TORGUDREN-529497 format. One record per atom (N, C-alpha, C, O): residue in one letter; x, y, z negated. Coordinates in steps of 0.02 Angstrom, whole numbers, plus 50000, padded with zeros to 5 digits. Atoms other than C-alpha are relative to their C-alpha. Example, Ala and Ser with C-alpha at 12.3 -4.5 7.8 and 13.67 -1.06 7.14 Angstrom:
BEGIN
A500454994150000;A506154977549610;A500455006050000;A500975005949967;S499584994150003;S506844994749643;S499615005549963;S499865011049955;
***
This chain:
BEGIN
X500434996849950;X645466045342719;X499524994750028;X499734989150043;X500505004749974;X643856037142780;X499845001550072;X499795007350093;X500104999549928;X643526033742962;X499444995350021;X499444989450003;X500535004149971;X641966027543051;X500154998950074;X500215003750112;X499865001849930;X642316018343215;X499364997650032;X499084992550011;X500575002249960;X640876017243339;X500264996350061;X500664999050099;X499735004349948;X641176003043461;X499444996450038;X498854997150020;X500475004249962;X640335991543588;X499895002450071;X499935008450085;X500124998449930;X639975990743773;X500214994450046;X500314988750023;X499865005049949;X640405981643933;X500705000950030;X501005006250025;X499395000049959;X641955977044036;X500645001849962;X501155003349993;X499414999350043;X643155979443890;X499894995249941;X499324993649924;X500065004250059;X643525968143742;X499965004749939;X500465005949905;X500074994850051;X642825980743618;X500124997349930;X500385000949887;X499865002850066;X642915968943469;X500755000049987;X500985002249934;X499275000350008;X644775966343496;X500305007050000;X500755008449960;X499734993249997;X645105984443543;X499875003949935;X500325007249909;X500164996450062;X644205991343391;X500414997249942;X500625001049898;X499595003050053;X645135979043280;X500725002450004;X501035004049953;X499324997649991;X646815984243354;X500065007349980;X500555009449949;X499994992950018;X646376002643334;X499955000849925;X500295004949895;X500064999850073;X645825999743154;X500664998549967;X500845001949918;X499365001850030;X647495991543116;X500505005850005;X500865007249958;X499554994349992;X648456006443187;X499825005549951;X500265008649920;X500214994650044;X647426018643086;X500074998149926;X500165002549884;X499865002250068;X647596008142928;X500715001849981;X500845004049926;X499304998450014;X649476010442942;X500115007549993;X500635009649968;X499964992750006;X649146029242952;X499635002549938;X499595008649927;X500324998150061;X648176029142789;X499245000450002;X498945003149956;X500724999749994;X646386027242851;X499674993649976;X499934988249987;X500445005650014;X645046015942781;X499435000350051;X499015004850047;X500464999649944;X644006011942935;X499454994749995;X499574989149973;X500575004549993;X642286004142958;X499814999850074;X499755005150106;X500205000849930;X641805997143129;X499254998950003;X498984994649968;X500725000449993;X639995999543182;X499824999850074;X500035004150112;X500225000449930;X639205993843347;X499305002650010;X499085003650067;X500654996849995;X637486000743308;X500115007649995;X500215010349940;X499814992949997;X637786018743363;X499555004349956;X499795008549918;X500464996050038;X636226026043285;X500094998949924;X500105003749886;X499915001550071;X636486017143118;X500655003149975;X500675005849919;X499364997050021;X638296022843112;X499955007549991;X500185010249941;X500064992750004;X637886040943147;X499565002249942;X499675007549913;X500434998250057;X636526040943015;X500394999849935;X500225003449887;X499605000450061;X637846036242885;X500425006449990;X500655007749934;X499644993750008;X638716052842919;X499645004749952;X499955009249923;X500404995750046;X637306060742816;X500074997949927;X499975001949882;X500025002750068;X637536049642664;X500684998149972;X500744997149912;X499335002050022;X639386045142657;X500515005250022;X500415008650073;X499484995149985;X640946055842657;X500534996850045;X500904992350024;X499485002249953;X642026052742811;X500445006050019;X500205011650025;X499544995049974;X643556062342866;X500035000050075;X500195005150106;X499905000949928;X643536055643043;X499454995650029;X499244990749999;X500445004249960;X642316048943172;X500384998150063;X500605002550101;X499655002549941;X643136038143306;X499504996650047;X499134992250025;X500465003049951;X642166033743464;X500414996150051;X500744999050094;X499695004449951;X642866018743558;X499444995450025;X499404989550007;X500615003449977;X641266013543647;X499875001850072;X500175006450100;X500214998649932;X640476012843819;X499254999150003;X498994993950024;X500725000250006;X638646016943795;X499695006050037;X499775011750016;X500334994849960;X637666026643927;X499384997050032;X499234991150022;X500665002249975;X636026025344022;X500034994650053;X499554990950061;X499935005049947;X636676014444165;X499465000650053;X499214995650078;X500524999049950;X635446022044285;X500284999750071;X500885000750081;X499874999349928;X635426021044476;X500444994650029;X500234991250076;X499545004749968;X636936009944511;X499784992849986;X499754990749928;X500255006850010;X636315991944539;X500514995349968;X500314990149941;X499505004650028;X637965984244481;X499944999549924;X500204994849893;X500085000350072;X637475988244302;X499344996849979;X499194996349919;X500665002850017;X635755980144312;X500054994149952;X499634993749907;X499975005650046;X636315963944225;X500145002049927;X500014998149881;X499814997950067;X636895974044074;X499485004649967;X499535005949907;X500434994750026;X635465986444054;X499604998149939;X499555002049892;X500435001850056;X634335976843937;X500385000149934;X500105002049882;X499625000450062;X635725974443810;X500385006449984;X500455008349926;X499514994750013;X636855989543833;X499805007050022;X500125011850000;X500204993249981;X635946004143915;X499795003949938;X499485001249893;X500074996350063;X635856018143789;X499915007450012;X500255010450054;X500084992850002;X635226035743761;X499985002149927;X499554999749889;X499954997950070;X635706044243598;X499385004149981;X499185008750016;X500614996650023;X634186049943499;X500145007149978;X500725008949966;X499904993250026;X633906068143447;X500315000049930;X500725004349914;X499725000450068;X634306062943267;X500744998250003;X501155001049967;X499305002049993;X635916054343320;X500435005750027;X500995006850004;X499644994249973;X636436069443422;X500145005249946;X500695007949942;X499924994950052;X636146081143276;X500494997649946;X500885001649920;X499535002750050;X637076069643154;X500725000750024;X501165002849986;X499324999549973;X638596069143268;X500215007350005;X500765009149984;X499844992949991;X638536087643311;X500155003349933;X500645007049927;X499934996850065;X638336092943129;X500654997849967;X500995001949936;X499395002550031;X639776081843071;X500615003650026;X501035006049988;X499404997049972;X641046088843192;X499995007649990;X500495010549970;X500044992750006;X640436106843190;X500135002249928;X500405007749916;X499904998250070;X640486106643000;X500694998649974;X500835000049915;X499315000950022;X642316101642994;X500264993050003;X500854991849988;X499775006949993;X642386082843022;X500434999250062;X500345002750112;X499585001449942;X643716076043139;X499674995250048;X499304990850027;X500265004449949;X643256067643303;X500594997450042;X500995001450067;X499495003249959;X644406055343392;X499644996150055;X499394990550043;X500305003449943;X643706050843564;X500534995650033;X501084997950047;X499505004849977;X644556035343633;X499774996750065;X499234993650067;X500085003349935;X644646029443816;X499295001150027;X499165006450056;X500654999749968;X642836026143868;X499515004849965;X498945005449988;X500454995250035;X642106038943745;X499755005450048;X499205007950039;X500204994749953;X642056051343889;X499424997950046;X499125002150078;X500555002549958;X640786040243979;X499354999449961;X498814998849990;X500595000850043;X639596039143831;X499525005950005;X499715011450026;X500514994850012;X637996049043803;X499915004550062;X499935010750055;X499984996249938;X637836054343986;X499405004650011;X499415008750057;X500584995549993;X636136062743962;X499995005349945;X499475008349931;X499944995050054;X636766074043822;X500525005250020;X501115004050010;X499524994949977;X637556090043892;X500485002449946;X501055004149961;X499574997550054;X638246095043722;X500614995649987;X501104997849958;X499435004550011;X639386079843720;X500635002650034;X501185001850007;X499424997149967;X640536088543844;X500295005649957;X500905006149951;X499764994550042;X640636103843731;X500354997349937;X500835000349913;X499715002850061;X641026092743581;X500664996450015;X501174997849984;X499415004049984;X642266080543660;X500525003950039;X501125002650033;X499544996149959;X643016093043781;X500014998050073;X500285001650115;X500025002249930;X642716083143940;X499634993450004;X499634989549957;X500395006149991;X641646069144011;X500084997450071;X500335000850116;X500035003349934;X641476057144156;X499475003350042;X498925004750018;X500474997149953;X640626064644308;X499814994750052;X500214993150096;X500215005449956;X639616051344398;X499995002350073;X499725007650089;X499944998349929;X639946051144585;X500625004050016;X500765005350075;X499394996049989;X641556061044561;X500604997049964;X501144996349994;X499455002950037;X642636053444424;X500124992850021;X499684989450048;X499815006949981;X643566037044452;X500634998149963;X500935002249927;X499345001950024;X645066027144401;X500284994350043;X499914990050065;X499685005649965;X646326015944492;X499964993749958;X499804994149898;X499995006150039;X646455997744439;X500515000349944;X500985004249946;X499525000650054;X647335993344278;X500694998550028;X500774993950069;X499335001049974;X649205994744311;X500505004549969;X500355007949919;X499484995850029;X650836003644278;X499825007450003;X499595009950054;X500174992950007;X650606021644219;X500615003649971;X500935001249925;X499474995750026;X651886035344193;X499695005749961;X499275009449987;X500304995150044;X651466046644046;X500535005249981;X501105003449964;X499534994650011;X652276063744020;X499685005449957;X499115007349969;X500264994350038;X652056077343888;X499955006250043;X500365007350087;X500074993649966;X651436094143952;X500475005149967;X500825003549920;X499594994750029;X652316110543917;X499705002949936;X500025006849902;X500334997650061;X651066113943776;X500374997649938;X500504991649930;X499645001850061;X651966114343610;X499504998149945;X499055002049928;X500455002250052;X651086104143477;X500334994349961;X500704990349991;X499695005350040;X651596092543333;X499854992950026;X500254988450015;X500185006749976;X650696077743416;X500494997450052;X500604991450057;X499555002349947;X651936077343559;X500715002649991;X501135002150036;X499334997550014;X653456085243478;X500504994350002;X500404989149970;X499465005049993;X655026075443525;X499774993550035;X500134988550033;X500245006049965;X653976062943625;X500304999850070;X500245004650108;X499715000949934;X654886056343777;X499484997050048;X499024993650025;X500435003349951;X653996051343939;X500044992449992;X500574989749973;X499995007250008;X653496033043937;X499574996750053;X499164999950086;X500385004049954;X652786019144045;X499544995349961;X499734992949907;X500495004350035;X651246009043998;X499554996850053;X499474999550108;X500515003149957;X649995997044078;X499325002349976;X499125000849919;X500634997050023;X648326006044073;X499605002350061;X499775000950118;X500404996749948;X646996015444172;X500085007549993;X500175010149937;X499974992750001;X647076033744219;X499345002750028;X499205001950088;X500634997049977;X645386042544227;X500165006350040;X500545010650018;X499884994449956;X645366054944370;X499375004250009;X498815001650011;X500544995449983;X644296070344403;X499434999949949;X498845000049967;X500504999050052;X643416071244236;X499765007250001;X500105011650027;X500254993250008;X642336086544202;X500245002649932;X499995000549880;X499654998050061;X643426095644075;X499875007349985;X499885011650029;X500124993250022;X643046111243974;X500645004150002;X501195001449994;X499424995650000;X644186126243986;X500325000749931;X500885003149925;X499754999150068;X644386125843797;X500534995049980;X500874996049929;X499545005250023;X645466110243792;X500725001850013;X500875005850058;X499274999249991;X647356109943775;X500294993250017;X500394989149972;X499715006549981;X648076095343874;X500714999249971;X501135003749978;X499345001450029;X649566087443785;X500384994650037;X501004994550035;X499685005349960;X649906072343896;X499664999650068;X499055000450073;X500265001549933;X649686069244082;X500294993350022;X500804991149997;X499775006649977;X649856052844175;X499844999250074;X499405002650101;X500145001549930;X649916046044351;X500204992850015;X500624989949982;X499815006449971;X649986029744446;X500265001350070;X500245006950094;X499724999249932;X650776026644615;X499475002550049;X499655005650099;X500524998049954;X649086029744696;X499735007049990;X499315009350029;X500254993350014;X648806046944621;X500505005250025;X501105004750014;X499574994749973;X649466062444708;X500255004549944;X500835006749945;X499804995750055;X649496072644547;X499824996849934;X499384992549930;X500135002750067;X649536068844361;X499335002449974;X499095007849991;X500654998550030;X647916068744262;X500065000549924;X500454996749895;X499984999550073;X647616074144081;X499764993549968;X499234990949987;X500215006150036;X647536059043965;X500005001049925;X499784996649888;X500064998350071;X647706067443795;X499895007549995;X500285011550020;X500114992850011;X646936083943745;X499725001149930;X499464996549898;X500284998050064;X646436093343589;X499585006350010;X499685010050058;X500344993650004;X645206107143551;X499605000149935;X499644995449896;X500404999450061;X644036113143413;X499275001150019;X499115004450068;X500724999049991;X642156112343400;X499735002349932;X499714998449884;X500174997250065;X641516123643264;X500604999949955;X501135002549972;X499445000750047;X642606119743113;X500364993350007;X500834991949970;X499705006649993;X643046102343175;X500554999650052;X500535003050103;X499475001449953;X644616096443260;X499824993850042;X499564988950017;X500175005449953;X644406085343414;X500624997950039;X501005002250063;X499495002849956;X645636073943504;X499654995150047;X499254991050025;X500225005349954;X645236064143661;X500614996850031;X501065000250057;X499455004049972;X646416050243716;X499704995450053;X499344990750036;X500295003949946;X645976043043886;X500344993350010;X500074989150046;X499665006449995;X647226028843871;X499684995149950;X499264997049910;X500235004850050;X646886012843774;X499514994850026;X499034993149992;X500465004849970;X646066000243891;X499984993449962;X499464990049960;X499975006550034;X646625985243788;X500505000249942;X500825005249929;X499575000450058;X647605979343637;X500735001550016;X501075004949978;X499304998849984;X649285979443725;X500155007450009;X500695009649991;X499914992749995;X649055997943765;X499985003249931;X500395007549916;X500074997150067;X648496001943588;X500624998749958;X500805002849916;X499435001850041;X650005993043516;X500675002050031;X501205000750002;X499384997549968;X651276000543638;X500345004949953;X500015009249923;X499644996150050;X652636008943535;X499855007550004;X499655010549954;X500114992849994;X652466026643603;X499275001749992;X499095006749960;X500714998550003;X650586025743621;X499734999249928;X499335003349906;X500245001050068;X650306018943445;X500205005949955;X499835007749910;X499804994050038;X651286033643375;X499515005750013;X499295009149967;X500484994749981;X650136045543470;X499334998849966;X499035003549940;X500655001750030;X648586036443406;X500005001849926;X499535005149902;X499974998650072;X649116037643224;X500035007549986;X499685010149943;X499924992850011;X649656055743236;X499385003950020;X499195008849988;X500604996549977;X648106060943334;X499444999449950;X499105004449935;X500525000950049;X646916053443207;X500145004149937;X499685007249909;X499824996250060;X647856061443063;X499905007450011;X499665010949966;X500094992949985;X647846078443148;X499265001750000;X499065006849971;X500714998549996;X645986077543185;X499675000049931;X499225004049918;X500295000650067;X645586072443006;X500295005049951;X500095005249892;X499664995150043;X646706086342938;X500364996649942;X500675000049901;
***
């Protein structure tokens, strides 16, 4: 199975994270290519046969908030109409999509991204506590991805108050000591003929290589790619 990994961004070690994710997916039978040029990667969806598109990136417009000013020249990003159509066509036509951690923050000026991924960051509303201990629990939803999975603890971030579509099926929820209620951190849904998984965990290599989490990563990618 062939997998294209789109990576790159700020405030995370994306080189290391993408490498760790690639290793996990290699053990699940995927041949993965890592691409940091988002537009170039998406254009390859037209010419090469991929089973899965994985987005582990943090690329958005970086408008308004002055704290992102030092990063704008290098990292501010708006996906082109061609890139949007390449991505949309791939998933809608039956390709698998694996959104990973910061993928929900990407492409903030493209409304269709929410419909494709199933949920996105809402600026001025969404947030996350500092990196720290997280309790992860399967939901009551029955699905092979979480079958026989026991609750587990991990060091990670929990994204709160994302804008989530009604079409998604949450499979895992998580909370930290500072959260009153658990938040969805793994969901699935379908977009056209494509299967989509979003995994909000995965801030760093230690999270990606965590025993329970790594099982979820491998199974999620395999499910999405059919």
